BADREN-911659 format. One record per residue (C-alpha): residue in one letter; x, y, z. Coordinates in steps of 0.2 Angstrom, whole numbers, padded with zeros to 4 digits, always signed. Layout:
AXYZ
...
This chain:
M-0011+0102-0129
N-0021+0091-0121
I-0022+0086-0101
A-0025+0070-0099
S-0030+0060-0081
L-0024+0040-0080
G-0035+0038-0065
F-0044+0047-0050
P-0047+0041-0032
R-0062+0031-0031
I-0066+0033-0010
G-0073+0050-0011
R-0070+0064-0001
Q-0078+0059+0015
R-0073+0040+0010
E-0092+0038+0005
L-0087+0021-0005
K-0079+0015+0009
F-0096+0017+0021
A-0107+0011+0008
L-0096-0005+0006
E-0095-0009+0025
K-0115-0005+0027
Y-0117-0017+0011
W-0106-0030+0020
R-0117-0030+0034
G-0131-0032+0024
E-0138-0013+0029
I-0140-0008+0012
T-0145-0016-0005
P-0135-0018-0019
T-0144-0004-0028
A-0140+0007-0013
L-0120+0001-0016
E-0121+0008-0033
D-0130+0023-0031
V-0115+0029-0021
A-0103+0024-0034
S-0114+0032-0048
L-0115+0046-0039
L-0092+0048-0033
R-0090+0043-0054
Q-0101+0058-0056
T-0093+0068-0045
H-0075+0065-0050
W-0079+0065-0069
E-0086+0084-0068
W-0070+0087-0057
Q-0058+0080-0070
A-0067+0089-0085
Q-0068+0105-0076
A-0048+0103-0074
G-0049+0102-0095
V-0047+0086-0096
T-0054+0079-0114
H-0054+0060-0112
L-0060+0053-0094
P-0054+0037-0087
V-0068+0025-0084
G-0065+0007-0079
D-0052+0017-0064
F-0067+0015-0050
A-0068-0003-0042
Y-0079-0007-0029
Y-0063-0016-0023
D-0049-0016-0034
Q-0046-0014-0051
V-0036-0030-0055
L-0051-0042-0046
T-0065-0031-0056
L-0053-0036-0071
S-0053-0054-0065
A-0073-0053-0066
T-0073-0045-0083
I-0064-0057-0091
N-0071-0073-0080
A-0056-0077-0072
I-0064-0081-0055
P-0058-0097-0045
E-0070-0111-0043
R-0072-0110-0023
H-0080-0090-0028
R-0091-0097-0042
D-0110-0096-0041
G-0111-0106-0060
D-0109-0094-0073
K-0114-0077-0063
V-0101-0067-0061
D-0109-0051-0050
L-0103-0041-0035
D-0105-0052-0024
T-0094-0063-0034
L-0080-0050-0031
F-0082-0049-0012
R-0080-0068-0010
V-0065-0068-0018
A-0059-0054-0008
R-0065-0058+0009
G-0065-0078+0007
R-0085-0084+0004
A-0091-0099-0005
P-0107-0096-0014
T-0116-0102-0001
G-0109-0091+0011
T-0100-0103+0021
A-0080-0100+0023
T-0066-0103+0012
T-0049-0097+0007
A-0048-0077-0001
S-0038-0076-0015
Q-0020-0070-0009
M-0017-0052-0009
K-0001-0043-0012
K+0006-0026-0014
Y+0005-0017-0031
F+0023-0014-0035
N+0031-0002-0025
T+0016+0006-0018
N+0006+0003-0003
Y-0011-0002-0013
H-0017-0020-0012
Y-0022-0030-0026
I-0031-0046-0027
V-0019-0059-0037
P-0027-0068-0049
E-0028-0087-0049
L-0026-0095-0066
S-0026-0113-0071
Q-0019-0121-0085
D-0036-0124-0093
Q-0043-0109-0088
T-0054-0100-0102
F-0059-0081-0103
K-0074-0073-0108
I-0083-0058-0105
A-0093-0061-0091
F-0094-0044-0081
D-0102-0027-0089
Q-0095-0015-0075
I-0082-0004-0086
F-0097-0007-0100
N-0110+0001-0090
E-0098+0015-0084
V-0095+0022-0101
E-0113+0022-0105
Q-0114+0033-0088
A-0100+0044-0095
K-0106+0046-0112
A-0125+0049-0106
L-0117+0064-0095
G-0110+0072-0111
Y-0092+0064-0107
Q-0080+0057-0120
P-0073+0042-0107
K-0057+0034-0110
P-0058+0017-0104
V-0044+0011-0093
I-0040-0007-0091
L-0023-0016-0084
G-0015-0022-0100
P-0014-0041-0105
L+0005-0043-0100
S+0004-0034-0083
Y-0011-0045-0079
L-0004-0061-0084
H+0012-0055-0073
L+0003-0053-0058
A-0007-0067-0059
K-0001-0083-0052
C-0005-0102-0057
S-0019-0110-0047
G-0014-0129-0044
Q+0001-0136-0054
E+0015-0124-0060
F+0013-0119-0079
D+0020-0107-0090
K+0007-0091-0088
L+0011-0083-0107
S+0004-0099-0113
L-0014-0090-0109
L-0010-0077-0117
P-0017-0081-0136
Q-0033-0083-0126
L-0032-0068-0116
I-0027-0058-0132
E-0044-0063-0140
V-0055-0057-0124
Y-0045-0042-0124
Q-0051-0038-0142
A-0068-0042-0138
I-0068-0030-0125
L-0061-0017-0137
E-0074-0022-0151
R-0088-0019-0136
F-0079-0003-0132
V-0080+0002-0152
E-0099-0002-0154
Q-0100+0011-0138
G-0092+0025-0149
V-0075+0025-0138
T-0061+0033-0148
W-0045+0030-0135
V-0043+0016-0123
Q-0026+0015-0110
L-0019+0001-0108
D-0007+0000-0092
E+0008-0011-0092
P+0019-0006-0079
I+0030-0022-0080
L+0038-0013-0092
A+0047-0002-0077
L+0052-0019-0072
E+0069-0028-0081
L+0059-0041-0090
D+0066-0057-0098
E+0066-0060-0112
D+0051-0073-0110
W+0041-0058-0105
R+0048-0045-0118
A+0046-0054-0134
P+0026-0055-0132
F+0023-0035-0133
A+0025-0034-0152
D+0012-0047-0156
T+0001-0044-0143
Y-0002-0025-0148
K-0002-0028-0165
A-0016-0039-0163
L-0025-0026-0152
N-0022-0010-0162
G-0033-0022-0174
T-0048-0012-0170
D-0055+0006-0173
V-0050+0014-0156
K-0034+0022-0152
L-0024+0013-0140
L-0013+0023-0127
L+0001+0013-0119
A+0004+0019-0102
T+0018+0015-0091
Y+0023+0019-0073
Y+0031+0018-0055
G+0049+0020-0066
S+0060+0022-0080
V+0055+0011-0096
E+0069+0019-0105
H+0078+0001-0103
H+0064-0005-0115
H+0067+0010-0127
E+0068+0000-0144
L+0053-0013-0139
I+0041+0000-0133
S+0045+0012-0148
D+0041+0000-0161
L+0025-0005-0154
D+0007-0003-0163
V+0000+0011-0149
A-0007+0027-0156
G+0000+0035-0139
L+0013+0033-0126
H+0013+0039-0107
L+0030+0041-0098
D+0032+0043-0078
L+0044+0058-0079
V+0043+0062-0060
S+0051+0046-0056
A+0063+0046-0072
P+0063+0063-0080
E+0080+0057-0090
Q+0068+0045-0103
L+0061+0061-0109
S+0071+0064-0122
A+0077+0048-0132
F+0056+0043-0133
A+0053+0061-0141
A+0066+0058-0153
S+0058+0041-0157
L+0040+0048-0157
K+0029+0044-0173
P+0022+0059-0183
E+0005+0052-0179
Q+0008+0048-0160
V+0003+0058-0144
L+0018+0057-0131
S+0008+0059-0115
L+0020+0068-0102
G+0018+0061-0082
V+0023+0078-0075
I+0013+0079-0060
N+0018+0067-0046
G+0002+0055-0044
R+0011+0047-0029
N+0014+0063-0018
V+0004+0077-0012
W+0018+0092-0012
A+0013+0105-0024
A+0024+0105-0040
E+0037+0116-0044
L+0028+0122-0061
D+0039+0134-0065
N+0056+0122-0065
I+0043+0110-0074
A+0037+0122-0089
K+0058+0126-0092
Q+0059+0108-0094
L+0044+0105-0107
T+0048+0121-0117
P+0058+0113-0130
V+0049+0097-0131
V+0033+0107-0131
A+0042+0117-0146
D+0046+0103-0156
Y+0031+0092-0155
G+0015+0105-0150
E-0001+0094-0153
Q+0007+0079-0150
I+0011+0080-0131
W-0003+0078-0117
L+0001+0083-0100
A-0003+0071-0085
P+0002+0067-0069
S+0013+0053-0067
C+0001+0040-0064
S-0017+0037-0059
L-0021+0048-0044
L-0027+0033-0034
H-0012+0035-0021
T-0016+0052-0016
P-0031+0060-0006
V-0044+0067-0014
D-0046+0086-0012
L-0036+0097-0001
D-0051+0111-0001
V-0059+0101+0013
E-0045+0102+0025
S-0050+0117+0035
E-0036+0115+0050
L-0021+0116+0041
E-0010+0128+0045
P-0005+0142+0031
F+0011+0136+0030
L+0009+0117+0026
R-0007+0121+0016
Q+0002+0132+0003
Q+0015+0116+0000
L+0000+0104-0004
S-0009+0098-0017
F-0023+0083-0019
A-0030+0073-0032
K-0040+0088-0039
Q-0030+0101-0036
K-0016+0091-0046
L-0028+0093-0060
E-0027+0111-0059
E-0010+0110-0059
L-0008+0103-0075
H-0022+0118-0082
Q-0008+0130-0072
L+0007+0120-0082
Q-0002+0122-0100
T-0004+0141-0095
L+0015+0143-0092
L+0018+0133-0110
V+0006+0144-0118
E+0008+0160-0111
P+0022+0161-0101
D+0025+0181-0102
S+0005+0183-0096
V+0001+0187-0077
A-0007+0173-0075
S+0010+0163-0078
Q+0018+0178-0068
A+0007+0174-0052
I+0011+0154-0053
V+0030+0156-0054
T+0029+0170-0039
H+0020+0156-0029
C+0033+0142-0032
V+0048+0153-0025
Q+0037+0156-0011
R+0034+0138-0007
R+0053+0133-0011
T+0059+0150+0002
A+0046+0145+0016
R+0052+0125+0013
K+0070+0130+0016
N+0067+0141+0032
A+0060+0127+0040
A+0077+0117+0043
N+0080+0109+0060
S+0099+0111+0060
Q+0099+0102+0077
V+0091+0086+0070
N+0103+0086+0055
A+0118+0087+0065
R+0113+0070+0076
V+0111+0062+0059
D+0129+0069+0051
A+0136+0063+0068
L+0131+0045+0067
T+0146+0030+0067
S+0143+0012+0062
V+0145+0008+0079
D+0126+0016+0082
F+0120+0005+0070
E+0124-0012+0080
R+0117-0023+0095
Q+0130-0025+0109
S+0131-0045+0105
G+0127-0056+0092
F+0110-0065+0092
A+0117-0082+0099
L+0122-0074+0117
R+0107-0060+0115
Q+0094-0076+0114
V+0103-0085+0128
K+0100-0070+0138
Q+0081-0065+0133
Q+0076-0085+0136
E+0085-0083+0153
R+0074-0067+0157
F+0056-0071+0149
R+0058-0091+0152
L+0043-0093+0138
P+0035-0111+0134
L+0040-0119+0114
L+0031-0109+0103
P+0027-0094+0112
T+0010-0087+0108
T+0006-0070+0104
T-0003-0057+0094
I+0003-0043+0082
G-0001-0029+0092
S-0018-0021+0090
F-0037-0027+0093
P-0053-0023+0088
Q-0056-0004+0085
T-0073-0005+0091
P-0088+0007+0085
A-0089+0014+0104
I-0067+0015+0105
R-0069+0025+0088
G-0082+0036+0096
L-0074+0039+0109
R-0060+0047+0101
N-0071+0057+0090
R-0080+0063+0104
W-0063+0068+0110
R-0057+0074+0095
K-0073+0087+0096
G-0071+0093+0113
E-0085+0084+0119
L-0077+0074+0130
T-0060+0080+0143
Y-0044+0071+0140
A-0046+0065+0160
A-0063+0055+0154
Y-0055+0050+0139
N-0041+0044+0145
E-0048+0033+0160
Q-0061+0027+0147
L-0046+0019+0136
Q-0038+0012+0151
A-0054+0002+0155
V-0051-0005+0137
T-0033-0007+0140
R-0039-0017+0157
D-0051-0029+0146
S-0039-0033+0132
I-0026-0038+0146
S-0039-0048+0154
R-0045-0056+0138
Q-0027-0063+0133
Q-0023-0069+0153
K-0040-0080+0150
L-0035-0086+0134
G-0020-0090+0138
I-0007-0081+0127
D+0011-0081+0133
V+0018-0062+0127
L+0001-0048+0128
V-0001-0033+0120
H-0010-0018+0126
G-0022-0018+0110
E-0019+0000+0104
A-0035+0008+0108
E-0027+0023+0108
R-0021+0023+0090
N-0030+0028+0075
D-0018+0022+0063
M+0000+0013+0066
V+0010+0027+0056
E-0003+0041+0058
Y-0001+0040+0077
F+0017+0043+0079
G+0015+0056+0065
E+0003+0066+0076
Q+0019+0066+0088
L+0034+0070+0080
D+0040+0086+0075
G+0041+0090+0057
V+0027+0079+0052
G+0010+0085+0049
F-0007+0078+0046
T-0024+0080+0038
Q-0043+0078+0043
F-0047+0070+0027
G-0031+0066+0019
W-0038+0046+0015
V-0029+0034+0002
Q-0037+0019-0001
S-0026+0003+0004
Y-0037-0011-0001
G-0056-0013-0001
S-0063-0001+0009
R-0047+0001+0020
C-0042+0018+0021
V-0026+0026+0028
K-0021+0045+0032
P-0004+0045+0029
P+0006+0059+0039
L+0015+0073+0031
I+0034+0073+0032
Y+0036+0091+0028
G+0054+0095+0038
D+0065+0088+0048
V+0059+0075+0061
S+0063+0072+0079
R+0054+0066+0093
P+0049+0079+0106
Q+0044+0068+0121
P+0038+0050+0125
M+0025+0044+0112
T+0021+0028+0119
L+0027+0025+0135
D+0012+0029+0146
W+0001+0016+0140
A+0015+0003+0138
T+0020+0004+0159
Y+0000+0005+0161
A-0003-0011+0154
Q+0012-0020+0160
S+0007-0015+0178
L-0008-0025+0175
T+0001-0042+0172
D+0017-0051+0177
K+0017-0057+0159
P+0026-0046+0146
V+0018-0035+0135
K+0026-0030+0122
G+0031-0012+0119
M+0023-0007+0101
L+0029+0004+0089
T+0029+0009+0069
G+0047+0006+0062
P+0055+0019+0052
V+0055+0014+0036
T+0037+0010+0037
I+0034+0027+0043
L+0043+0036+0028
H+0034+0025+0017
W+0018+0025+0022
S+0020+0045+0022
F+0020+0057+0010
A+0038+0062+0013
R+0046+0079+0008
E+0056+0078-0008
D+0070+0089-0005
I+0081+0079+0003
S+0085+0059+0002
R+0073+0046+0008
Q+0089+0039+0019
Q+0092+0056+0027
I+0073+0057+0031
A+0074+0037+0036
N+0089+0041+0048
Q+0080+0054+0057
I+0064+0045+0060
A+0075+0030+0066
L+0083+0040+0080
A+0066+0046+0086
I+0061+0030+0086
R+0076+0023+0094
D+0075+0037+0109
E+0057+0029+0113
V+0064+0011+0113
V+0076+0017+0125
D+0063+0024+0135
L+0054+0008+0134
Q+0067-0002+0139
N+0072+0010+0154
A+0053+0009+0159
G+0054-0009+0162
I+0047-0015+0146
G+0057-0031+0139
I+0050-0036+0123
I+0049-0021+0110
Q+0040-0022+0093
I+0045-0011+0080
D+0033-0016+0065
E+0041-0013+0048
P+0027-0020+0035
A+0032-0009+0020
F+0050-0014+0022
R+0051-0022+0004
E+0038-0010-0004
G+0051+0001-0005
L+0062-0009-0017
P+0065+0000-0031
L+0056-0009-0047
K+0073-0013-0056
E+0084-0027-0046
S+0100-0019-0051
Q+0096-0004-0039
W+0089-0016-0024
Q+0103-0015-0016
N+0105+0002-0013
Y+0090+0003-0005
L+0092-0013+0006
D+0107-0006+0014
W+0099+0010+0020
A+0083+0003+0024
V+0091-0012+0036
N+0103+0003+0045
A+0088+0014+0049
F+0080-0001+0056
K+0096-0005+0066
L+0097+0012+0071
S+0080+0012+0079
A+0084-0005+0088
A+0103-0004+0095
G+0102+0007+0108
V+0094-0007+0120
E+0104-0020+0130
D+0105-0040+0125
D+0091-0044+0136
T+0079-0034+0129
Q+0069-0043+0115
I+0068-0035+0098
H+0054-0040+0087
T+0046-0033+0070
H+0031-0039+0060
M+0033-0038+0040
C+0015-0044+0031
Y+0012-0047+0012
S+0028-0049+0008
E+0040-0060-0004
F+0056-0065+0005
N+0066-0073-0007
A+0077-0060-0015
T+0077-0051+0002
I+0080-0064+0015
A+0098-0060+0017
S+0094-0042+0022
I+0079-0046+0031
A+0092-0054+0041
A+0103-0042+0042
M+0091-0032+0052
D+0095-0043+0066
A+0077-0043+0074
D+0076-0056+0088
V+0060-0063+0083
I+0051-0059+0064
T+0032-0061+0063
I+0027-0063+0046
E+0010-0065+0036
T+0010-0083+0028
S-0009-0090+0030
R-0017-0086+0013
S+0000-0093+0006
N+0000-0109+0017
M+0015-0106+0023
E+0024-0104+0005
L+0033-0089+0010
L+0042-0098+0023
N+0053-0107+0009
A+0064-0092+0008
F+0067-0093+0027
E+0071-0112+0026
D+0082-0110+0011
F+0091-0097+0018
E+0092-0105+0034
Y+0088-0090+0044
P+0097-0088+0061
N+0083-0079+0072
E+0066-0084+0078
I+0051-0084+0068
G+0034-0081+0069
P+0022-0086+0056
G+0005-0082+0056
V-0007-0094+0058
Y-0022-0088+0052
D-0030-0074+0039
I-0034-0059+0049
H-0041-0051+0032
S-0054-0061+0032
P-0070-0063+0044
N-0068-0083+0044
I-0063-0092+0060
P-0050-0105+0060
S-0051-0120+0067
V-0039-0131+0079
E-0037-0144+0062
Q-0033-0129+0052
M-0019-0121+0062
V-0012-0137+0067
A-0009-0141+0050
L+0001-0124+0047
I+0010-0125+0060
D+0015-0142+0057
K+0020-0136+0041
A+0030-0122+0045
A+0040-0135+0058
T+0044-0145+0043
K+0053-0130+0036
I+0062-0120+0052
P+0067-0127+0069
V+0053-0130+0079
R+0063-0120+0094
Q+0065-0105+0084
L+0044-0104+0080
W+0033-0091+0089
V+0014-0094+0085
N+0004-0079+0079
P-0009-0071+0069
D-0005-0064+0053
C-0008-0046+0055
G-0014-0035+0069
L-0031-0039+0074
K-0040-0020+0072
T-0052-0023+0058
R-0059-0036+0066
T-0074-0040+0078
W-0072-0048+0096
D-0083-0061+0091
E-0070-0067+0079
V-0054-0062+0087
E-0059-0073+0102
P-0063-0089+0096
A-0051-0088+0083
L-0037-0085+0100
Q-0044-0097+0109
N-0043-0109+0093
M-0024-0104+0090
V-0018-0107+0109
K-0027-0125+0109
A-0017-0131+0092
T-0002-0121+0101
K-0003-0132+0116
E-0008-0149+0106
L+0009-0145+0097
R+0017-0143+0112
R+0013-0159+0117
R+0018-0168+0101
L+0034-0159+0096
G+0039-0156+0113
């Protein structure tokens, strides 16, 4: 049995790539210096994988921003506004992702979306009807040569042509994207021929769209596509993940591929069907180690399940993670402060490869001393988890009734009471929550965590930052203020650190997009709130102004999705536990005089199962979890929520069912296209469509924002509209934020005069 890897995290265990990228963008290092950091990271990660027994090392999983964007550059699919003639290099990628023209002037960045149902983002390819493809960017070929020079056998990893087209959007007028498939196949064939010339024997083509319920237009081209791609002298491994592909069993089994990878973590039941149809010359890669979570695998149970398959198919079997390990932290070995109970439950990317080696031992030498030790560790972990249960938390969840999930009155009555209380103008202005986390703020937090600063001194300086944030907003003329969240490291981690049943790491970073990394909490037990989490900062900020200051919370569904959640109880149960903890915080904020409370749910949509037929069950419990967190307040307390980078059309009824008084959403990169869902549905509550893209350093003009708000007002009644940025401003600088917000307020005042 081979041990296989579908891909490895690229950021480095100390986020070396993040820091190198940001230095490059600031002009502090050369392209060569950036590439040196990348080269060393690849070499280190290949070495780890080889040590774990991986025989064909993934190449092409490394990306300076996003692997989908890298593929777009490879095949010359670069939007015209970002092009510098025929030249395609790293700076081209960064212009596409960050919104720059070749001259250095601002232009619209390409759209960013969540990659299937993960918290990883990809840059959406923009394809025109007259698109031409050719090999234009050699990064993956250079990496193949690097791996070979180090003595490794590389296995290039590329997103398959049908998944690439499926993720792309039409540039300009709508057309059938599949009309580009014949030409796209030709460039894929050219790529494969290049690999043949380099001595590559296996190529991994990822087709995650096979986990979707595809219509016949998308199913039909698979056979001819893979017949055409199988004409070269490399073996093709078709990789599927994020869900079952058994509904496409006949289609997949007939494809001309040398191997198939299945995600058996999300869908173990599909193994028997695909094993039965395996051809003698094919390999079957079994994704049995969870590539999307951090919990140590139940290796003894997995070995029992696989033993009959291994006995029947022997060397045709590869052992692998369920998907790329991109979604997991890099290395548990650097975590020096974890409690022993928590450490024994965990496995990061490097350790997951070691688990595959242990699983191989269990399958090949089940009676050995080494195998017995592995089984003993598995039993000890399960016993420790069982003993950590909190009966009070479980009893509270079990006692919930339908009344606990509903506000006292409907929105129409609440809206009247809230208008009487706050007396906000037409088109109220606000921001989403966070303000720039400057180097000074990060340095302050770092010094406090290292014990170089007392909490009193730390707190005093953060209060000064909060006063400054309130003062800036008042001078700008914003209507509903925020305190800026200077005390928060991350919108989920901050809460995870204060909840019982939740642990956190020092270096458990995971890439979200580009250089943006998050450090998800570890939900290892039953969740509860031992004491208020945000009350002091909210009440302090409110004491500085007569304007309303929003209390800022992260919602239960987002905390769940953006954490590494335990796997021994249902996600619905975990969501309700978190919702009760947030509910307690909401009630405390209200009772302290905080009249507007925002419960962010940016991850609401990403929790959707990939198959639409399975959506409703998820939507029902996710909506209820949000409602449970918000329903404990009086009618005149205004509940906001925020969602970003979502497509709302298919879920708009459920979003309305959440019954937030105000929802703020990302719409600027889509030029307000996302509002179509709210228009068609006649969304009943109030909406704040984002009027500028905070993920780009560009400062939008008054005219640009006026045009966007004007467009929003053609879709949504103006009395329902708020004006705000797309998302929080944590990653921007004040030099970017203040002029942008100043223009936002000016645009709003102009529109009030015109629309009022």
